[in-house]
mmCIF file of the N, C-alpha and C atoms, coordinates in Angstrom:
data_MODEL
# 
_entry.id   MODEL 
# 
loop_
_atom_site.group_PDB 
_atom_site.id 
_atom_site.type_symbol 
_atom_site.label_atom_id 
_atom_site.label_alt_id 
_atom_site.label_comp_id 
_atom_site.label_asym_id 
_atom_site.label_entity_id 
_atom_site.label_seq_id 
_atom_site.pdbx_PDB_ins_code 
_atom_site.Cartn_x 
_atom_site.Cartn_y 
_atom_site.Cartn_z 
_atom_site.occupancy 
_atom_site.B_iso_or_equiv 
_atom_site.pdbx_formal_charge 
_atom_site.auth_seq_id 
_atom_site.auth_comp_id 
_atom_site.auth_asym_id 
_atom_site.auth_atom_id 
_atom_site.pdbx_PDB_model_num 
ATOM 1   N N  . MET A 1 1  ? -25.495 97.084  50.844 1.00 0.00 ? 1  MET A N  1 
ATOM 2   C CA . MET A 1 1  ? -25.716 96.554  51.758 1.00 0.00 ? 1  MET A CA 1 
ATOM 3   C C  . MET A 1 1  ? -24.164 96.109  52.796 1.00 0.00 ? 1  MET A C  1 
ATOM 4   N N  . MET A 1 2  ? -24.185 96.348  53.929 1.00 0.00 ? 2  MET A N  1 
ATOM 5   C CA . MET A 1 2  ? -23.158 95.701  54.717 1.00 0.00 ? 2  MET A CA 1 
ATOM 6   C C  . MET A 1 2  ? -22.958 94.224  54.471 1.00 0.00 ? 2  MET A C  1 
ATOM 7   N N  . LYS A 1 3  ? -21.527 93.692  54.909 1.00 0.00 ? 3  LYS A N  1 
ATOM 8   C CA . LYS A 1 3  ? -21.291 92.454  54.417 1.00 0.00 ? 3  LYS A CA 1 
ATOM 9   C C  . LYS A 1 3  ? -22.156 91.466  55.505 1.00 0.00 ? 3  LYS A C  1 
ATOM 10  N N  . THR A 1 4  ? -22.255 92.239  56.941 1.00 0.00 ? 4  THR A N  1 
ATOM 11  C CA . THR A 1 4  ? -22.965 91.473  57.855 1.00 0.00 ? 4  THR A CA 1 
ATOM 12  C C  . THR A 1 4  ? -24.525 91.225  57.758 1.00 0.00 ? 4  THR A C  1 
ATOM 13  N N  . THR A 1 5  ? -24.903 92.381  56.953 1.00 0.00 ? 5  THR A N  1 
ATOM 14  C CA . THR A 1 5  ? -26.462 92.673  56.318 1.00 0.00 ? 5  THR A CA 1 
ATOM 15  C C  . THR A 1 5  ? -26.898 91.288  55.341 1.00 0.00 ? 5  THR A C  1 
ATOM 16  N N  . GLU A 1 6  ? -25.663 91.410  54.562 1.00 0.00 ? 6  GLU A N  1 
ATOM 17  C CA . GLU A 1 6  ? -26.020 90.382  53.455 1.00 0.00 ? 6  GLU A CA 1 
ATOM 18  C C  . GLU A 1 6  ? -25.670 88.849  53.941 1.00 0.00 ? 6  GLU A C  1 
ATOM 19  N N  . THR A 1 7  ? -24.802 88.692  54.864 1.00 0.00 ? 7  THR A N  1 
ATOM 20  C CA . THR A 1 7  ? -25.077 87.331  55.278 1.00 0.00 ? 7  THR A CA 1 
ATOM 21  C C  . THR A 1 7  ? -26.330 86.990  56.009 1.00 0.00 ? 7  THR A C  1 
ATOM 22  N N  . VAL A 1 8  ? -26.662 88.044  57.208 1.00 0.00 ? 8  VAL A N  1 
ATOM 23  C CA . VAL A 1 8  ? -27.848 88.020  58.010 1.00 0.00 ? 8  VAL A CA 1 
ATOM 24  C C  . VAL A 1 8  ? -29.210 87.341  56.453 1.00 0.00 ? 8  VAL A C  1 
ATOM 25  N N  . LEU A 1 9  ? -29.060 88.372  55.808 1.00 0.00 ? 9  LEU A N  1 
ATOM 26  C CA . LEU A 1 9  ? -30.146 88.471  54.478 1.00 0.00 ? 9  LEU A CA 1 
ATOM 27  C C  . LEU A 1 9  ? -30.116 86.591  54.324 1.00 0.00 ? 9  LEU A C  1 
ATOM 28  N N  . ALA A 1 10 ? -29.432 86.152  53.632 1.00 0.00 ? 10 ALA A N  1 
ATOM 29  C CA . ALA A 1 10 ? -28.871 85.120  53.265 1.00 0.00 ? 10 ALA A CA 1 
ATOM 30  C C  . ALA A 1 10 ? -29.342 83.759  54.119 1.00 0.00 ? 10 ALA A C  1 
ATOM 31  N N  . ASP A 1 11 ? -28.833 84.289  55.359 1.00 0.00 ? 11 ASP A N  1 
ATOM 32  C CA . ASP A 1 11 ? -29.101 83.227  56.462 1.00 0.00 ? 11 ASP A CA 1 
ATOM 33  C C  . ASP A 1 11 ? -30.565 83.068  56.385 1.00 0.00 ? 11 ASP A C  1 
ATOM 34  N N  . ALA A 1 12 ? -31.377 84.059  56.502 1.00 0.00 ? 12 ALA A N  1 
ATOM 35  C CA . ALA A 1 12 ? -32.881 84.003  56.606 1.00 0.00 ? 12 ALA A CA 1 
ATOM 36  C C  . ALA A 1 12 ? -33.665 83.624  55.439 1.00 0.00 ? 12 ALA A C  1 
ATOM 37  N N  . LEU A 1 13 ? -33.181 83.988  54.077 1.00 0.00 ? 13 LEU A N  1 
ATOM 38  C CA . LEU A 1 13 ? -33.642 83.205  53.046 1.00 0.00 ? 13 LEU A CA 1 
ATOM 39  C C  . LEU A 1 13 ? -33.530 81.852  53.202 1.00 0.00 ? 13 LEU A C  1 
ATOM 40  N N  . ARG A 1 14 ? -32.641 81.300  54.047 1.00 0.00 ? 14 ARG A N  1 
ATOM 41  C CA . ARG A 1 14 ? -32.485 79.499  53.703 1.00 0.00 ? 14 ARG A CA 1 
ATOM 42  C C  . ARG A 1 14 ? -33.792 79.350  54.534 1.00 0.00 ? 14 ARG A C  1 
ATOM 43  N N  . LEU A 1 15 ? -34.261 80.104  55.667 1.00 0.00 ? 15 LEU A N  1 
ATOM 44  C CA . LEU A 1 15 ? -35.457 79.367  56.377 1.00 0.00 ? 15 LEU A CA 1 
ATOM 45  C C  . LEU A 1 15 ? -36.481 78.753  55.818 1.00 0.00 ? 15 LEU A C  1 
ATOM 46  N N  . ASP A 1 16 ? -37.694 78.270  56.467 1.00 0.00 ? 16 ASP A N  1 
ATOM 47  C CA . ASP A 1 16 ? -38.788 77.754  55.832 1.00 0.00 ? 16 ASP A CA 1 
ATOM 48  C C  . ASP A 1 16 ? -39.860 78.838  55.546 1.00 0.00 ? 16 ASP A C  1 
ATOM 49  N N  . LEU A 1 17 ? -40.598 78.831  54.883 1.00 0.00 ? 17 LEU A N  1 
ATOM 50  C CA . LEU A 1 17 ? -41.852 79.947  54.969 1.00 0.00 ? 17 LEU A CA 1 
ATOM 51  C C  . LEU A 1 17 ? -42.199 80.602  56.042 1.00 0.00 ? 17 LEU A C  1 
ATOM 52  N N  . LYS A 1 18 ? -42.620 79.586  56.762 1.00 0.00 ? 18 LYS A N  1 
ATOM 53  C CA . LYS A 1 18 ? -43.314 80.168  58.147 1.00 0.00 ? 18 LYS A CA 1 
ATOM 54  C C  . LYS A 1 18 ? -42.032 80.772  58.898 1.00 0.00 ? 18 LYS A C  1 
ATOM 55  N N  . ALA A 1 19 ? -40.949 80.098  59.095 1.00 0.00 ? 19 ALA A N  1 
ATOM 56  C CA . ALA A 1 19 ? -40.116 80.917  60.040 1.00 0.00 ? 19 ALA A CA 1 
ATOM 57  C C  . ALA A 1 19 ? -39.477 82.141  59.344 1.00 0.00 ? 19 ALA A C  1 
ATOM 58  N N  . ARG A 1 20 ? -39.646 82.387  58.031 1.00 0.00 ? 20 ARG A N  1 
ATOM 59  C CA . ARG A 1 20 ? -39.426 83.647  57.316 1.00 0.00 ? 20 ARG A CA 1 
ATOM 60  C C  . ARG A 1 20 ? -40.460 84.924  57.732 1.00 0.00 ? 20 ARG A C  1 
ATOM 61  N N  . ALA A 1 21 ? -41.605 84.033  57.757 1.00 0.00 ? 21 ALA A N  1 
ATOM 62  C CA . ALA A 1 21 ? -42.979 85.194  58.206 1.00 0.00 ? 21 ALA A CA 1 
ATOM 63  C C  . ALA A 1 21 ? -42.818 85.624  59.734 1.00 0.00 ? 21 ALA A C  1 
ATOM 64  N N  . GLU A 1 22 ? -42.615 84.580  60.135 1.00 0.00 ? 22 GLU A N  1 
ATOM 65  C CA . GLU A 1 22 ? -42.241 85.005  61.640 1.00 0.00 ? 22 GLU A CA 1 
ATOM 66  C C  . GLU A 1 22 ? -40.908 86.162  61.808 1.00 0.00 ? 22 GLU A C  1 
ATOM 67  N N  . LEU A 1 23 ? -40.115 85.742  61.181 1.00 0.00 ? 23 LEU A N  1 
ATOM 68  C CA . LEU A 1 23 ? -38.809 86.702  61.462 1.00 0.00 ? 23 LEU A CA 1 
ATOM 69  C C  . LEU A 1 23 ? -39.247 88.034  60.735 1.00 0.00 ? 23 LEU A C  1 
ATOM 70  N N  . ALA A 1 24 ? -40.049 87.970  59.352 1.00 0.00 ? 24 ALA A N  1 
ATOM 71  C CA . ALA A 1 24 ? -40.311 89.556  58.544 1.00 0.00 ? 24 ALA A CA 1 
ATOM 72  C C  . ALA A 1 24 ? -41.227 90.012  59.750 1.00 0.00 ? 24 ALA A C  1 
ATOM 73  N N  . SER A 1 25 ? -42.080 89.422  60.624 1.00 0.00 ? 25 SER A N  1 
ATOM 74  C CA . SER A 1 25 ? -43.208 89.950  61.164 1.00 0.00 ? 25 SER A CA 1 
ATOM 75  C C  . SER A 1 25 ? -42.550 90.795  62.712 1.00 0.00 ? 25 SER A C  1 
ATOM 76  N N  . GLU A 1 26 ? -41.731 90.034  63.353 1.00 0.00 ? 26 GLU A N  1 
ATOM 77  C CA . GLU A 1 26 ? -40.611 90.511  64.074 1.00 0.00 ? 26 GLU A CA 1 
ATOM 78  C C  . GLU A 1 26 ? -40.037 91.783  63.879 1.00 0.00 ? 26 GLU A C  1 
ATOM 79  N N  . LEU A 1 27 ? -39.278 91.661  62.807 1.00 0.00 ? 27 LEU A N  1 
ATOM 80  C CA . LEU A 1 27 ? -38.350 92.725  62.314 1.00 0.00 ? 27 LEU A CA 1 
ATOM 81  C C  . LEU A 1 27 ? -39.318 93.924  62.174 1.00 0.00 ? 27 LEU A C  1 
ATOM 82  N N  . LEU A 1 28 ? -40.396 93.689  61.267 1.00 0.00 ? 28 LEU A N  1 
ATOM 83  C CA . LEU A 1 28 ? -41.487 94.894  61.362 1.00 0.00 ? 28 LEU A CA 1 
ATOM 84  C C  . LEU A 1 28 ? -41.918 95.763  62.150 1.00 0.00 ? 28 LEU A C  1 
ATOM 85  N N  . ALA A 1 29 ? -42.256 94.789  63.560 1.00 0.00 ? 29 ALA A N  1 
ATOM 86  C CA . ALA A 1 29 ? -42.678 95.344  64.474 1.00 0.00 ? 29 ALA A CA 1 
ATOM 87  C C  . ALA A 1 29 ? -41.688 95.956  65.553 1.00 0.00 ? 29 ALA A C  1 
ATOM 88  N N  . SER A 1 30 ? -40.480 95.914  65.196 1.00 0.00 ? 30 SER A N  1 
ATOM 89  C CA . SER A 1 30 ? -39.587 96.400  65.809 1.00 0.00 ? 30 SER A CA 1 
ATOM 90  C C  . SER A 1 30 ? -38.925 97.598  65.403 1.00 0.00 ? 30 SER A C  1 
ATOM 91  N N  . LEU A 1 31 ? -39.761 98.166  64.308 1.00 0.00 ? 31 LEU A N  1 
ATOM 92  C CA . LEU A 1 31 ? -39.641 99.466  63.435 1.00 0.00 ? 31 LEU A CA 1 
ATOM 93  C C  . LEU A 1 31 ? -40.946 100.483 64.121 1.00 0.00 ? 31 LEU A C  1 
ATOM 94  N N  . ASP A 1 32 ? -42.029 99.745  64.571 1.00 0.00 ? 32 ASP A N  1 
ATOM 95  C CA . ASP A 1 32 ? -42.869 100.475 65.351 1.00 0.00 ? 32 ASP A CA 1 
ATOM 96  C C  . ASP A 1 32 ? -42.885 101.170 66.576 1.00 0.00 ? 32 ASP A C  1 
ATOM 97  N N  . GLY A 1 33 ? -41.554 100.860 67.122 1.00 0.00 ? 33 GLY A N  1 
ATOM 98  C CA . GLY A 1 33 ? -41.417 101.427 68.733 1.00 0.00 ? 33 GLY A CA 1 
ATOM 99  C C  . GLY A 1 33 ? -42.423 100.673 69.322 1.00 0.00 ? 33 GLY A C  1 
ATOM 100 N N  . PRO A 1 34 ? -42.057 101.301 70.759 1.00 0.00 ? 34 PRO A N  1 
ATOM 101 C CA . PRO A 1 34 ? -42.950 100.402 71.908 1.00 0.00 ? 34 PRO A CA 1 
ATOM 102 C C  . PRO A 1 34 ? -44.623 100.531 71.528 1.00 0.00 ? 34 PRO A C  1 
ATOM 103 N N  . ALA A 1 35 ? -45.137 99.665  72.139 1.00 0.00 ? 35 ALA A N  1 
ATOM 104 C CA . ALA A 1 35 ? -46.738 99.797  71.669 1.00 0.00 ? 35 ALA A CA 1 
ATOM 105 C C  . ALA A 1 35 ? -47.442 100.435 72.407 1.00 0.00 ? 35 ALA A C  1 
ATOM 106 N N  . ASP A 1 36 ? -48.417 101.159 72.183 1.00 0.00 ? 36 ASP A N  1 
ATOM 107 C CA . ASP A 1 36 ? -49.502 101.844 73.065 1.00 0.00 ? 36 ASP A CA 1 
ATOM 108 C C  . ASP A 1 36 ? -49.950 101.192 74.013 1.00 0.00 ? 36 ASP A C  1 
ATOM 109 N N  . PRO A 1 37 ? -49.698 101.530 75.252 1.00 0.00 ? 37 PRO A N  1 
ATOM 110 C CA . PRO A 1 37 ? -50.740 100.770 76.593 1.00 0.00 ? 37 PRO A CA 1 
ATOM 111 C C  . PRO A 1 37 ? -52.029 100.925 76.262 1.00 0.00 ? 37 PRO A C  1 
ATOM 112 N N  . GLY A 1 38 ? -52.525 101.814 76.266 1.00 0.00 ? 38 GLY A N  1 
ATOM 113 C CA . GLY A 1 38 ? -54.230 102.175 75.888 1.00 0.00 ? 38 GLY A CA 1 
ATOM 114 C C  . GLY A 1 38 ? -54.736 101.837 74.468 1.00 0.00 ? 38 GLY A C  1 
ATOM 115 N N  . ALA A 1 39 ? -53.823 101.113 73.657 1.00 0.00 ? 39 ALA A N  1 
ATOM 116 C CA . ALA A 1 39 ? -54.598 100.945 71.965 1.00 0.00 ? 39 ALA A CA 1 
ATOM 117 C C  . ALA A 1 39 ? -55.532 99.562  72.294 1.00 0.00 ? 39 ALA A C  1 
ATOM 118 N N  . ALA A 1 40 ? -55.121 98.873  73.201 1.00 0.00 ? 40 ALA A N  1 
ATOM 119 C CA . ALA A 1 40 ? -56.086 97.276  73.282 1.00 0.00 ? 40 ALA A CA 1 
ATOM 120 C C  . ALA A 1 40 ? -57.663 97.919  73.817 1.00 0.00 ? 40 ALA A C  1 
ATOM 121 N N  . SER A 1 41 ? -57.560 98.544  74.972 1.00 0.00 ? 41 SER A N  1 
ATOM 122 C CA . SER A 1 41 ? -58.587 98.905  75.301 1.00 0.00 ? 41 SER A CA 1 
ATOM 123 C C  . SER A 1 41 ? -59.354 99.752  74.722 1.00 0.00 ? 41 SER A C  1 
ATOM 124 N N  . ALA A 1 42 ? -58.781 101.011 73.741 1.00 0.00 ? 42 ALA A N  1 
ATOM 125 C CA . ALA A 1 42 ? -59.299 101.989 72.975 1.00 0.00 ? 42 ALA A CA 1 
ATOM 126 C C  . ALA A 1 42 ? -60.124 101.435 71.914 1.00 0.00 ? 42 ALA A C  1 
ATOM 127 N N  . TRP A 1 43 ? -59.568 100.314 71.310 1.00 0.00 ? 43 TRP A N  1 
ATOM 128 C CA . TRP A 1 43 ? -60.051 99.619  70.114 1.00 0.00 ? 43 TRP A CA 1 
ATOM 129 C C  . TRP A 1 43 ? -61.144 98.532  70.866 1.00 0.00 ? 43 TRP A C  1 
ATOM 130 N N  . THR A 1 44 ? -60.972 98.014  72.055 1.00 0.00 ? 44 THR A N  1 
ATOM 131 C CA . THR A 1 44 ? -62.088 97.463  72.365 1.00 0.00 ? 44 THR A CA 1 
ATOM 132 C C  . THR A 1 44 ? -63.361 98.276  72.705 1.00 0.00 ? 44 THR A C  1 
ATOM 133 N N  . GLU A 1 45 ? -63.330 99.748  73.096 1.00 0.00 ? 45 GLU A N  1 
ATOM 134 C CA . GLU A 1 45 ? -64.518 100.485 73.204 1.00 0.00 ? 45 GLU A CA 1 
ATOM 135 C C  . GLU A 1 45 ? -64.985 100.851 71.918 1.00 0.00 ? 45 GLU A C  1 
ATOM 136 N N  . GLU A 1 46 ? -64.178 100.809 70.983 1.00 0.00 ? 46 GLU A N  1 
ATOM 137 C CA . GLU A 1 46 ? -64.692 101.602 69.485 1.00 0.00 ? 46 GLU A CA 1 
ATOM 138 C C  . GLU A 1 46 ? -65.684 100.498 68.883 1.00 0.00 ? 46 GLU A C  1 
ATOM 139 N N  . ILE A 1 47 ? -65.343 99.166  69.151 1.00 0.00 ? 47 ILE A N  1 
ATOM 140 C CA . ILE A 1 47 ? -65.850 98.253  68.775 1.00 0.00 ? 47 ILE A CA 1 
ATOM 141 C C  . ILE A 1 47 ? -67.140 97.754  69.394 1.00 0.00 ? 47 ILE A C  1 
ATOM 142 N N  . LYS A 1 48 ? -66.934 97.802  70.404 1.00 0.00 ? 48 LYS A N  1 
ATOM 143 C CA . LYS A 1 48 ? -68.325 98.108  71.193 1.00 0.00 ? 48 LYS A CA 1 
ATOM 144 C C  . LYS A 1 48 ? -69.591 99.166  71.136 1.00 0.00 ? 48 LYS A C  1 
ATOM 145 N N  . ARG A 1 49 ? -68.771 100.551 70.936 1.00 0.00 ? 49 ARG A N  1 
ATOM 146 C CA . ARG A 1 49 ? -69.629 101.766 70.435 1.00 0.00 ? 49 ARG A CA 1 
ATOM 147 C C  . ARG A 1 49 ? -70.160 101.291 68.734 1.00 0.00 ? 49 ARG A C  1 
ATOM 148 N N  . ARG A 1 50 ? -69.525 100.725 67.959 1.00 0.00 ? 50 ARG A N  1 
ATOM 149 C CA . ARG A 1 50 ? -69.341 100.300 66.546 1.00 0.00 ? 50 ARG A CA 1 
ATOM 150 C C  . ARG A 1 50 ? -71.076 99.031  66.928 1.00 0.00 ? 50 ARG A C  1 
ATOM 151 N N  . VAL A 1 51 ? -70.700 98.263  67.534 1.00 0.00 ? 51 VAL A N  1 
ATOM 152 C CA . VAL A 1 51 ? -71.798 97.068  67.769 1.00 0.00 ? 51 VAL A CA 1 
ATOM 153 C C  . VAL A 1 51 ? -73.264 97.929  67.962 1.00 0.00 ? 51 VAL A C  1 
ATOM 154 N N  . ALA A 1 52 ? -73.067 98.597  69.250 1.00 0.00 ? 52 ALA A N  1 
ATOM 155 C CA . ALA A 1 52 ? -74.197 99.013  69.815 1.00 0.00 ? 52 ALA A CA 1 
ATOM 156 C C  . ALA A 1 52 ? -74.756 100.143 68.564 1.00 0.00 ? 52 ALA A C  1 
ATOM 157 N N  . ALA A 1 53 ? -74.108 100.831 67.954 1.00 0.00 ? 53 ALA A N  1 
ATOM 158 C CA . ALA A 1 53 ? -74.647 101.807 66.734 1.00 0.00 ? 53 ALA A CA 1 
ATOM 159 C C  . ALA A 1 53 ? -75.279 100.697 65.491 1.00 0.00 ? 53 ALA A C  1 
ATOM 160 N N  . LEU A 1 54 ? -74.621 99.361  65.610 1.00 0.00 ? 54 LEU A N  1 
ATOM 161 C CA . LEU A 1 54 ? -75.327 98.567  64.183 1.00 0.00 ? 54 LEU A CA 1 
ATOM 162 C C  . LEU A 1 54 ? -76.847 97.923  64.894 1.00 0.00 ? 54 LEU A C  1 
ATOM 163 N N  . LYS A 1 55 ? -76.551 97.814  66.609 1.00 0.00 ? 55 LYS A N  1 
ATOM 164 C CA . LYS A 1 55 ? -77.628 97.046  66.701 1.00 0.00 ? 55 LYS A CA 1 
ATOM 165 C C  . LYS A 1 55 ? -78.854 97.939  66.933 1.00 0.00 ? 55 LYS A C  1 
ATOM 166 N N  . SER A 1 56 ? -78.630 98.985  67.222 1.00 0.00 ? 56 SER A N  1 
ATOM 167 C CA . SER A 1 56 ? -79.888 100.200 67.574 1.00 0.00 ? 56 SER A CA 1 
ATOM 168 C C  . SER A 1 56 ? -80.062 100.715 66.073 1.00 0.00 ? 56 SER A C  1 
ATOM 169 N N  . GLY A 1 57 ? -79.878 100.413 65.224 1.00 0.00 ? 57 GLY A N  1 
ATOM 170 C CA . GLY A 1 57 ? -80.139 100.886 63.537 1.00 0.00 ? 57 GLY A CA 1 
ATOM 171 C C  . GLY A 1 57 ? -79.432 102.325 63.382 1.00 0.00 ? 57 GLY A C  1 
ATOM 172 N N  . SER A 1 58 ? -78.644 102.698 64.193 1.00 0.00 ? 58 SER A N  1 
ATOM 173 C CA . SER A 1 58 ? -78.254 104.259 64.124 1.00 0.00 ? 58 SER A CA 1 
ATOM 174 C C  . SER A 1 58 ? -77.075 104.444 63.094 1.00 0.00 ? 58 SER A C  1 
ATOM 175 N N  . ALA A 1 59 ? -76.536 103.236 63.005 1.00 0.00 ? 59 ALA A N  1 
ATOM 176 C CA . ALA A 1 59 ? -75.171 103.153 62.194 1.00 0.00 ? 59 ALA A CA 1 
ATOM 177 C C  . ALA A 1 59 ? -75.611 103.388 60.489 1.00 0.00 ? 59 ALA A C  1 
ATOM 178 N N  . GLU A 1 60 ? -74.711 104.139 59.996 1.00 0.00 ? 60 GLU A N  1 
ATOM 179 C CA . GLU A 1 60 ? -74.741 104.079 58.518 1.00 0.00 ? 60 GLU A CA 1 
ATOM 180 C C  . GLU A 1 60 ? -74.005 103.137 57.569 1.00 0.00 ? 60 GLU A C  1 
ATOM 181 N N  . VAL A 1 61 ? -74.796 102.036 57.187 1.00 0.00 ? 61 VAL A N  1 
ATOM 182 C CA . VAL A 1 61 ? -74.275 101.091 56.613 1.00 0.00 ? 61 VAL A CA 1 
ATOM 183 C C  . VAL A 1 61 ? -74.420 101.162 55.205 1.00 0.00 ? 61 VAL A C  1 
ATOM 184 N N  . GLU A 1 62 ? -73.800 100.360 54.448 1.00 0.00 ? 62 GLU A N  1 
ATOM 185 C CA . GLU A 1 62 ? -73.443 100.140 52.702 1.00 0.00 ? 62 GLU A CA 1 
ATOM 186 C C  . GLU A 1 62 ? -73.776 98.726  52.382 1.00 0.00 ? 62 GLU A C  1 
ATOM 187 N N  . PRO A 1 63 ? -74.326 98.408  51.089 1.00 0.00 ? 63 PRO A N  1 
ATOM 188 C CA . PRO A 1 63 ? -74.684 96.941  50.797 1.00 0.00 ? 63 PRO A CA 1 
ATOM 189 C C  . PRO A 1 63 ? -73.134 96.895  50.532 1.00 0.00 ? 63 PRO A C  1 
ATOM 190 N N  . TRP A 1 64 ? -72.802 95.339  50.506 1.00 0.00 ? 64 TRP A N  1 
ATOM 191 C CA . TRP A 1 64 ? -71.513 94.960  49.886 1.00 0.00 ? 64 TRP A CA 1 
ATOM 192 C C  . TRP A 1 64 ? -71.341 95.489  48.536 1.00 0.00 ? 64 TRP A C  1 
ATOM 193 N N  . ASP A 1 65 ? -72.038 95.239  47.475 1.00 0.00 ? 65 ASP A N  1 
ATOM 194 C CA . ASP A 1 65 ? -72.007 95.190  46.140 1.00 0.00 ? 65 ASP A CA 1 
ATOM 195 C C  . ASP A 1 65 ? -71.704 97.040  45.897 1.00 0.00 ? 65 ASP A C  1 
ATOM 196 N N  . ASP A 1 66 ? -72.482 97.934  46.435 1.00 0.00 ? 66 ASP A N  1 
ATOM 197 C CA . ASP A 1 66 ? -72.173 99.117  46.476 1.00 0.00 ? 66 ASP A CA 1 
ATOM 198 C C  . ASP A 1 66 ? -70.616 99.301  46.838 1.00 0.00 ? 66 ASP A C  1 
ATOM 199 N N  . THR A 1 67 ? -70.066 98.710  48.178 1.00 0.00 ? 67 THR A N  1 
ATOM 200 C CA . THR A 1 67 ? -68.838 98.879  48.627 1.00 0.00 ? 67 THR A CA 1 
ATOM 201 C C  . THR A 1 67 ? -67.554 98.506  47.694 1.00 0.00 ? 67 THR A C  1 
ATOM 202 N N  . LYS A 1 68 ? -68.311 97.274  47.112 1.00 0.00 ? 68 LYS A N  1 
ATOM 203 C CA . LYS A 1 68 ? -66.796 97.188  46.418 1.00 0.00 ? 68 LYS A CA 1 
ATOM 204 C C  . LYS A 1 68 ? -66.695 97.837  45.289 1.00 0.00 ? 68 LYS A C  1 
ATOM 205 N N  . ARG A 1 69 ? -67.606 98.376  44.441 1.00 0.00 ? 69 ARG A N  1 
ATOM 206 C CA . ARG A 1 69 ? -67.789 99.192  43.631 1.00 0.00 ? 69 ARG A CA 1 
ATOM 207 C C  . ARG A 1 69 ? -67.217 100.561 43.901 1.00 0.00 ? 69 ARG A C  1 
ATOM 208 N N  . ARG A 1 70 ? -67.182 101.146 45.248 1.00 0.00 ? 70 ARG A N  1 
ATOM 209 C CA . ARG A 1 70 ? -66.466 102.338 45.422 1.00 0.00 ? 70 ARG A CA 1 
ATOM 210 C C  . ARG A 1 70 ? -65.407 102.004 45.667 1.00 0.00 ? 70 ARG A C  1 
ATOM 211 N N  . ILE A 1 71 ? -64.660 100.680 46.233 1.00 0.00 ? 71 ILE A N  1 
ATOM 212 C CA . ILE A 1 71 ? -63.549 100.771 46.412 1.00 0.00 ? 71 ILE A CA 1 
ATOM 213 C C  . ILE A 1 71 ? -62.492 100.328 44.928 1.00 0.00 ? 71 ILE A C  1 
ATOM 214 N N  . GLU A 1 72 ? -63.372 99.613  44.336 1.00 0.00 ? 72 GLU A N  1 
ATOM 215 C CA . GLU A 1 72 ? -62.764 99.568  42.966 1.00 0.00 ? 72 GLU A CA 1 
ATOM 216 C C  . GLU A 1 72 ? -62.860 100.916 42.010 1.00 0.00 ? 72 GLU A C  1 
ATOM 217 N N  . ARG A 1 73 ? -63.455 101.843 42.375 1.00 0.00 ? 73 ARG A N  1 
ATOM 218 C CA . ARG A 1 73 ? -63.122 102.968 41.392 1.00 0.00 ? 73 ARG A CA 1 
ATOM 219 C C  . ARG A 1 73 ? -62.624 103.900 42.248 1.00 0.00 ? 73 ARG A C  1 
ATOM 220 N N  . ASP A 1 74 ? -62.566 103.978 43.520 1.00 0.00 ? 74 ASP A N  1 
ATOM 221 C CA . ASP A 1 74 ? -61.761 105.125 44.272 1.00 0.00 ? 74 ASP A CA 1 
ATOM 222 C C  . ASP A 1 74 ? -59.767 104.493 44.482 1.00 0.00 ? 74 ASP A C  1 
ATOM 223 N N  . ILE A 1 75 ? -60.140 103.149 44.646 1.00 0.00 ? 75 ILE A N  1 
ATOM 224 C CA . ILE A 1 75 ? -58.666 102.644 44.602 1.00 0.00 ? 75 ILE A CA 1 
ATOM 225 C C  . ILE A 1 75 ? -58.011 102.061 43.475 1.00 0.00 ? 75 ILE A C  1 
ATOM 226 N N  . LEU A 1 76 ? -58.774 101.283 43.154 1.00 0.00 ? 76 LEU A N  1 
ATOM 227 C CA . LEU A 1 76 ? -57.932 100.969 41.858 1.00 0.00 ? 76 LEU A CA 1 
ATOM 228 C C  . LEU A 1 76 ? -58.348 101.605 40.371 1.00 0.00 ? 76 LEU A C  1 
ATOM 229 N N  . GLY A 1 77 ? -59.417 102.415 40.492 1.00 0.00 ? 77 GLY A N  1 
ATOM 230 C CA . GLY A 1 77 ? -59.397 103.483 39.606 1.00 0.00 ? 77 GLY A CA 1 
ATOM 231 C C  . GLY A 1 77 ? -60.257 102.636 38.303 1.00 0.00 ? 77 GLY A C  1 
ATOM 232 N N  . ARG A 1 78 ? -61.191 102.087 38.703 1.00 0.00 ? 78 ARG A N  1 
ATOM 233 C CA . ARG A 1 78 ? -62.136 101.086 37.639 1.00 0.00 ? 78 ARG A CA 1 
ATOM 234 C C  . ARG A 1 78 ? -63.671 101.503 38.003 1.00 0.00 ? 78 ARG A C  1 
# 
């Protein structure tokens, strides 16, 4: 690490938990580039579509116990 980076990191680590979390969030967001201007409306439409599918009974759903077992098997290797 460069001296300046080390100094900034040392200063950041002296911040309280909330301030460090906010700083980390802002730093990570800065790596993403500009926000997609259509993302929020696209997510709104997707949520509406999914809610409508659930209400109409056309959505394929799975009980939580089955979902949990699948996650444990596929991701956690259990």
